[in-house]
GUDRENDREN-803726 format. One line per 3 residues: number of its first residue (from 0); their letters; for each residue x, y, z of N, C-alpha, C. Coordinates in nm, 3 decimals, padded with zeros to 5 digits. Layout:
N
NUM) a) X Y Z X Y Z X Y Z  ...
END
This chain:
148
0) xxx) -11.431 -24.177 14.492 -11.559 -24.118 14.464 -11.554 -23.966 14.480  -11.481 -23.917 14.584 -11.471 -23.773 14.607 -11.401 -23.706 14.489  -11.302 -23.773 14.433 -11.232 -23.716 14.320 -11.325 -23.708 14.198
3) xxx) -11.411 -23.809 14.181 -11.504 -23.811 14.071 -11.603 -23.695 14.079  -11.650 -23.664 14.197 -11.745 -23.552 14.211 -11.676 -23.418 14.187  -11.547 -23.407 14.222 -11.474 -23.283 14.193 -11.458 -23.263 14.042
6) xxx) -11.433 -23.370 13.969 -11.419 -23.363 13.824 -11.551 -23.319 13.762  -11.662 -23.375 13.811 -11.794 -23.338 13.761 -11.820 -23.190 13.787  -11.788 -23.140 13.907 -11.807 -22.998 13.938 -11.721 -22.911 13.847
9) xxx) -11.599 -22.953 13.822 -11.508 -22.876 13.736 -11.554 -22.874 13.591  -11.624 -22.974 13.547 -11.674 -22.979 13.410 -11.804 -22.902 13.397  -11.888 -22.904 13.501 -12.019 -22.841 13.494 -12.012 -22.690 13.467
12) xxx) -11.924 -22.621 13.534 -11.917 -22.475 13.519 -11.873 -22.437 13.377  -11.764 -22.490 13.322 -11.729 -22.454 13.184 -11.838 -22.494 13.084  -11.902 -22.609 13.107 -12.009 -22.653 13.017 -12.127 -22.556 13.023
15) xxx) -12.161 -22.508 13.142 -12.269 -22.412 13.158 -12.237 -22.281 13.086  -12.113 -22.235 13.097 -12.070 -22.113 13.028 -12.077 -22.133 12.876  -12.033 -22.247 12.828 -12.035 -22.275 12.684 -12.178 -22.277 12.630
18) xxx) -12.267 -22.347 12.697 -12.406 -22.358 12.651 -12.474 -22.222 12.657  -12.447 -22.144 12.761 -12.506 -22.010 12.773 -12.457 -21.921 12.659  -12.329 -21.924 12.629 -12.273 -21.842 12.521 -12.328 -21.885 12.385
21) xxx) -12.355 -22.012 12.371 -12.407 -22.063 12.246 -12.549 -22.014 12.218  -12.632 -22.009 12.320 -12.772 -21.973 12.302 -12.805 -21.830 12.338  -12.715 -21.757 12.399 -12.742 -21.621 12.442 -12.778 -21.527 12.328
24) xxx) -12.706 -21.525 12.213 -12.744 -21.432 12.106 -12.887 -21.453 12.056  -12.932 -21.578 12.043 -13.068 -21.600 11.994 -13.171 -21.563 12.099  -13.134 -21.566 12.225 -13.227 -21.526 12.330 -13.260 -21.378 12.321
27) xxx) -13.170 -21.300 12.266 -13.192 -21.156 12.253 -13.228 -21.117 12.109  -13.264 -21.213 12.029 -13.308 -21.184 11.892 -13.195 -21.140 11.801  -13.073 -21.182 11.828 -12.960 -21.141 11.745 -12.917 -21.254 11.653
30) xxx) -13.013 -21.310 11.584 -12.979 -21.414 11.488 -12.915 -21.351 11.366  -12.832 -21.423 11.296 -12.767 -21.365 11.179 -12.871 -21.317 11.079  -12.845 -21.198 11.022 -12.935 -21.140 10.924 -12.917 -21.210 10.790
33) xxx) -13.030 -21.236 10.725 -13.023 -21.292 10.591 -13.020 -21.178 10.492  -12.930 -21.187 10.396 -12.922 -21.084 10.293 -13.036 -21.106 10.194  -13.097 -20.996 10.150 -13.199 -21.014 10.046 -13.131 -21.063 09.918
36) xxx) -13.203 -21.137 09.836 -13.140 -21.185 09.712 -13.096 -21.068 09.625  -12.981 -21.085 09.563 -12.926 -20.978 09.478 -13.014 -20.960 09.355  -13.042 -20.834 09.325 -13.124 -20.803 09.208 -13.046 -20.823 09.080
39) xxx) -13.113 -20.873 08.981 -13.050 -20.890 08.850 -13.027 -20.751 08.789  -12.918 -20.733 08.717 -12.892 -20.602 08.657 -12.990 -20.570 08.544  -13.013 -20.441 08.524 -13.093 -20.398 08.408 -12.999 -20.401 08.287
42) xxx) -13.043 -20.461 08.180 -12.961 -20.475 08.060 -13.001 -20.369 07.959  -12.901 -20.297 07.910 -12.923 -20.192 07.809 -12.836 -20.224 07.689  -12.897 -20.233 07.573 -12.825 -20.259 07.448 -12.771 -20.127 07.393
45) xxx) -12.644 -20.126 07.357 -12.580 -20.006 07.299 -12.509 -20.049 07.170  -12.526 -19.968 07.067 -12.462 -19.995 06.938 -12.360 -19.886 06.908  -12.242 -19.926 06.863 -12.139 -19.833 06.817 -12.133 -19.844 06.666
48) xxx) -12.148 -19.728 06.597 -12.146 -19.731 06.451 -12.121 -19.591 06.395  -12.058 -19.586 06.283 -12.044 -19.463 06.205 -12.027 -19.338 06.292  -11.934 -19.344 06.386 -11.897 -19.230 06.471 -12.007 -19.186 06.568
51) xxx) -12.089 -19.281 06.614 -12.189 -19.250 06.716 -12.223 -19.373 06.798  -12.273 -19.348 06.918 -12.329 -19.453 07.002 -12.480 -19.437 06.998  -12.550 -19.549 06.999 -12.696 -19.545 07.001 -12.745 -19.638 07.110
54) xxx) -12.809 -19.592 07.214 -12.842 -19.452 07.242 -12.719 -19.377 07.289  -12.721 -19.247 07.267 -12.607 -19.165 07.311 -12.631 -19.108 07.451  -12.755 -19.107 07.494 -12.789 -19.066 07.631 -12.864 -19.181 07.697
57) xxx) -12.812 -19.225 07.811 -12.870 -19.339 07.883 -12.909 -19.291 08.023  -13.036 -19.307 08.058 -13.084 -19.270 08.192 -13.095 -19.395 08.279  -13.038 -19.386 08.400 -13.046 -19.495 08.498 -13.084 -19.436 08.632
60) xxx) -13.125 -19.520 08.725 -13.162 -19.476 08.859 -13.046 -19.494 08.955  -13.037 -19.404 09.051 -12.935 -19.413 09.156 -12.952 -19.546 09.230  -12.840 -19.617 09.249 -12.842 -19.746 09.317 -12.868 -19.865 09.226
63) xxx) -12.897 -19.839 09.100 -12.932 -19.945 09.006 -12.806 -20.014 08.953  -12.815 -20.145 08.937 -12.708 -20.223 08.877 -12.738 -20.233 08.728  -12.640 -20.198 08.645 -12.660 -20.188 08.501 -12.561 -20.279 08.428
66) xxx) -12.609 -20.341 08.322 -12.523 -20.415 08.231 -12.542 -20.356 08.092  -12.436 -20.296 08.039 -12.440 -20.247 07.902 -12.390 -20.360 07.812  -12.470 -20.395 07.713 -12.430 -20.492 07.613 -12.399 -20.410 07.488
69) xxx) -12.270 -20.396 07.457 -12.225 -20.303 07.354 -12.171 -20.381 07.234  -12.216 -20.340 07.115 -12.171 -20.406 06.992 -12.143 -20.303 06.884  -12.033 -20.322 06.814 -12.001 -20.240 06.698 -12.059 -20.310 06.574
72) xxx) -12.120 -20.231 06.486 -12.179 -20.292 06.366 -12.103 -20.260 06.238  -11.998 -20.175 06.247 -11.928 -20.140 06.123 -11.778 -20.165 06.125  -11.711 -20.137 06.234 -11.566 -20.152 06.244 -11.526 -20.157 06.391
75) xxx) -11.399 -20.163 06.420 -11.353 -20.165 06.558 -11.365 -20.026 06.620  -11.429 -20.019 06.733 -11.441 -19.897 06.813 -11.394 -19.930 06.953  -11.403 -19.834 07.042 -11.370 -19.856 07.182 -11.472 -19.787 07.269
78) xxx) -11.475 -19.822 07.397 -11.566 -19.757 07.491 -11.494 -19.730 07.621  -11.493 -19.603 07.657 -11.441 -19.561 07.788 -11.551 -19.484 07.858  -11.587 -19.527 07.980 -11.687 -19.458 08.062 -11.617 -19.399 08.182
81) xxx) -11.633 -19.269 08.203 -11.573 -19.206 08.320 -11.650 -19.246 08.445  -11.580 -19.294 08.549 -11.650 -19.328 08.673 -11.682 -19.204 08.758  -11.630 -19.089 08.715 -11.648 -18.964 08.790 -11.749 -18.874 08.720
84) xxx) -11.834 -18.806 08.797 -11.934 -18.720 08.734 -11.870 -18.600 08.664  -11.931 -18.556 08.555 -11.882 -18.437 08.485 -11.887 -18.319 08.582  -11.781 -18.239 08.583 -11.775 -18.122 08.670 -11.753 -18.155 08.816
87) xxx) -11.715 -18.278 08.846 -11.692 -18.317 08.985 -11.570 -18.247 09.043  -11.574 -18.225 09.173 -11.462 -18.161 09.242 -11.346 -18.260 09.256  -11.223 -18.207 09.270 -11.109 -18.297 09.292 -11.133 -18.382 09.417
90) xxx) -11.083 -18.502 09.413 -11.096 -18.599 09.522 -11.239 -18.648 09.543  -11.327 -18.624 09.446 -11.462 -18.678 09.453 -11.454 -18.828 09.429  -11.519 -18.908 09.513 -11.516 -19.053 09.489 -11.594 -19.087 09.361
93) xxx) -11.562 -19.199 09.299 -11.634 -19.236 09.177 -11.782 -19.259 09.206  -11.866 -19.219 09.112 -12.010 -19.237 09.127 -12.060 -19.361 09.056  -11.977 -19.415 08.966 -12.008 -19.541 08.901 -11.904 -19.643 08.947
96) xxx) -11.952 -19.755 08.999 -11.863 -19.861 09.045 -11.873 -19.976 08.947  -11.764 -20.005 08.880 -11.763 -20.109 08.778 -11.737 -20.246 08.839  -11.823 -20.341 08.802 -11.808 -20.479 08.848 -11.698 -20.545 08.768
99) xxx) -11.705 -20.528 08.639 -11.598 -20.574 08.550 -11.606 -20.494 08.421  -11.502 -20.500 08.347 -11.493 -20.421 08.224 -11.362 -20.345 08.224  -11.306 -20.328 08.106 -11.178 -20.259 08.093 -11.196 -20.109 08.091
102) xxx) -11.085 -20.037 08.115 -11.086 -19.891 08.107 -11.119 -19.847 07.965  -11.063 -19.916 07.867 -11.096 -19.891 07.727 -11.133 -20.026 07.666  -11.262 -20.049 07.659 -11.312 -20.176 07.609 -11.308 -20.176 07.456
105) xxx) -11.240 -20.273 07.399 -11.229 -20.283 07.253 -11.355 -20.349 07.199  -11.419 -20.281 07.104 -11.544 -20.330 07.045 -11.517 -20.374 06.901  -11.506 -20.504 06.880 -11.483 -20.557 06.746 -11.616 -20.573 06.675
108) xxx) -11.614 -20.558 06.545 -11.735 -20.568 06.463 -11.811 -20.698 06.491  -11.942 -20.681 06.516 -12.037 -20.792 06.535 -12.014 -20.877 06.660  -11.930 -20.831 06.752 -11.911 -20.902 06.879 -11.966 -20.817 06.993
111) xxx) -12.044 -20.878 07.082 -12.102 -20.806 07.195 -12.009 -20.813 07.315  -11.981 -20.698 07.373 -11.901 -20.687 07.494 -11.992 -20.638 07.607  -11.957 -20.672 07.730 -12.040 -20.636 07.845 -11.962 -20.547 07.941
114) xxx) -12.028 -20.440 07.985 -11.975 -20.354 08.091 -12.082 -20.351 08.199  -12.041 -20.381 08.322 -12.137 -20.384 08.432 -12.094 -20.284 08.539  -12.190 -20.207 08.590 -12.160 -20.110 08.694 -12.282 -20.086 08.782
117) xxx) -12.255 -20.025 08.896 -12.362 -19.980 08.987 -12.357 -19.829 08.988  -12.472 -19.767 08.964 -12.483 -19.621 08.963 -12.498 -19.574 09.108  -12.384 -19.543 09.170 -12.383 -19.509 09.312 -12.436 -19.369 09.342
120) xxx) -12.398 -19.271 09.260 -12.432 -19.132 09.287 -12.493 -19.065 09.165  -12.583 -18.970 09.192 -12.645 -18.892 09.085 -12.540 -18.812 09.010  -12.572 -18.783 08.885 -12.483 -18.700 08.805 -12.483 -18.744 08.660
123) xxx) -12.402 -18.675 08.582 -12.385 -18.706 08.441 -12.244 -18.758 08.421  -12.233 -18.873 08.358 -12.106 -18.941 08.337 -12.084 -18.956 08.186  -11.972 -18.910 08.138 -11.944 -18.913 07.994 -11.883 -19.046 07.953
126) xxx) -11.914 -19.085 07.831 -11.844 -19.198 07.770 -11.807 -19.159 07.626  -11.703 -19.226 07.575 -11.652 -19.193 07.442 -11.582 -19.312 07.381  -11.556 -19.299 07.251 -11.480 -19.400 07.180 -11.332 -19.379 07.214
129) xxx) -11.266 -19.484 07.254 -11.126 -19.472 07.295 -11.031 -19.546 07.200  -11.081 -19.586 07.084 -10.997 -19.645 06.979 -11.013 -19.559 06.854  -10.904 -19.510 06.802 -10.909 -19.424 06.682 -10.980 -19.501 06.571
132) xxx) -11.095 -19.445 06.528 -11.179 -19.520 06.433 -11.205 -19.445 06.302  -11.145 -19.329 06.285 -11.164 -19.256 06.160 -11.180 -19.106 06.184  -11.221 -19.036 06.079 -11.226 -18.889 06.084 -11.332 -18.835 06.181
135) xxx) -11.437 -18.909 06.207 -11.542 -18.863 06.300 -11.524 -18.915 06.441  -11.407 -18.971 06.470 -11.380 -19.030 06.602 -11.410 -18.935 06.717  -11.373 -18.808 06.705 -11.390 -18.711 06.814 -11.536 -18.682 06.847
138) xxx) -11.627 -18.711 06.755 -11.770 -18.687 06.780 -11.839 -18.806 06.848  -11.767 -18.915 06.861 -11.828 -19.038 06.914 -11.830 -19.035 07.066  -11.938 -18.973 07.120 -11.950 -18.951 07.265 -12.092 -18.982 07.311
141) xxx) -12.108 -18.991 07.441 -12.240 -19.011 07.499 -12.239 -18.980 07.647  -12.354 -18.996 07.710 -12.369 -18.966 07.853 -12.454 -19.072 07.921  -12.416 -19.101 08.044 -12.499 -19.181 08.133 -12.547 -19.082 08.240
144) xxx) -12.677 -19.067 08.252 -12.733 -18.975 08.350 -12.796 -19.057 08.461  -12.745 -19.038 08.582 -12.796 -19.110 08.698 -12.898 -19.020 08.767  -13.024 -19.061 08.762 -13.135 -18.987 08.821 -13.163 -19.038 08.961
147) x) -13.225 -18.953 09.046 -13.261 -19.000 09.182 -13.365 -19.110 09.179
END
């Protein structure tokens, strides 16, 4: 019987420590934080045609998640968006964070491609056609302006 009571004493202390550790965080209001539901991205339709993008200037808000739905209506074009702001200093971190999308997205006629990014920092970000598409290829440019 004496041995049985020693075993009970030896179990009680570790059990007390375990139960205390289990409930201690909630006693101090340190319950796990719930993340707010992720916001759906804002969808912007962009058309590539005849050596231009429409719209050629796109305004977004800082912190906004954007989905560009891009389609060529005449021939194969390309889309490259710089993740760095125009005139940025060397070693500046990217202001646009891409969720997915290629560096040079190939835009085939009548097919919609998607580019998704988060506008992290204010600034002006250039985009251009990155597939040689004809004599006006060099004029095929645009800007994403991230406003506060």
